[in-house]
C-alpha positions in Angstrom: 108.3 108.9 63.6 107.1 105.5 62.3 109.3 103.6 64.8 107.7 105.6 67.6 104.2 105.1 66.2 104.8 101.4 66.0 105.8 101.2 69.7 102.7 103.2 70.6 100.4 101.1 68.5 101.9 97.8 70.1 101.1 99.2 73.5 97.6 100.1 72.5 96.6 96.9 70.6 96.6 94.5 73.5 92.9 93.6 74.2 93.0 94.5 77.9 94.9 97.7 77.3 92.3 98.6 74.7 89.5 98.2 77.2 91.5 100.4 79.7 92.0 103.0 77.0 88.3 103.0 76.1 87.3 103.3 79.8 89.6 106.2 80.4 88.4 108.0 77.3 84.8 107.5 78.5 85.6 108.8 82.1 88.1 111.5 80.9 90.1 111.1 84.1 90.1 108.2 86.5 92.1 106.5 89.2 93.4 102.9 89.2 90.8 101.8 91.8 87.9 102.6 89.4 89.6 101.0 86.5 90.3 97.6 88.2 86.8 97.5 89.9 84.9 98.5 86.8 86.8 96.1 84.5 86.9 93.3 87.2 90.6 92.7 87.0 93.2 92.4 89.8 94.7 95.7 90.9 98.2 94.4 90.2 97.1 93.6 86.6 95.6 97.1 86.1 98.8 98.7 87.4 101.0 96.6 85.1 99.0 97.5 82.1 98.9 101.1 83.0 102.7 101.2 83.5 102.9 100.0 79.8 100.6 102.7 78.7 102.5 105.3 80.7 105.9 104.2 79.2 104.4 104.5 75.9 103.1 108.0 76.8 99.5 107.0 76.0 98.3 108.0 79.4 99.4 110.8 81.5 99.0 111.1 85.3 98.2 113.7 87.8 98.0 113.4 91.6 95.3 114.5 93.9 96.3 113.7 97.5 97.2 110.0 97.7 95.4 109.2 94.5 96.9 109.0 90.9 94.5 109.9 88.1 95.0 108.7 84.5 93.9 110.5 81.4 94.7 109.9 77.7 97.5 111.8 76.0 95.2 113.0 73.1 98.0 115.1 71.5 100.2 112.1 71.1 97.4 109.9 69.9 96.6 112.5 67.2 100.2 112.7 66.0 100.3 109.0 65.8 97.1 108.8 63.9 98.4 111.5 61.4 101.6 109.5 60.9 99.7 106.2 60.3 97.4 108.1 57.8 100.4 109.6 56.1 102.2 106.3 55.8 99.3 104.0 55.0 96.3 106.2 54.1 94.9 106.5 50.6 
């Protein structure tokens, strides 16, 4: 559990990925076009960062026609938060 939590935390702690996570949280469900336009980054950069978040299972995807929408995997994030609290909490 701690090893999995560590990998997920490394994926989440990059400054740009933190901005992406925050934006997805605010919007609940968003496509990559809105992410790169709002954060003013290149589409390729947004896609690379989202792949890292997908691989870490921080975000989940759903398709609507030709668009892929991203949302946060709150269940996984809650489990990781519980693991961190258990290991390091007071």
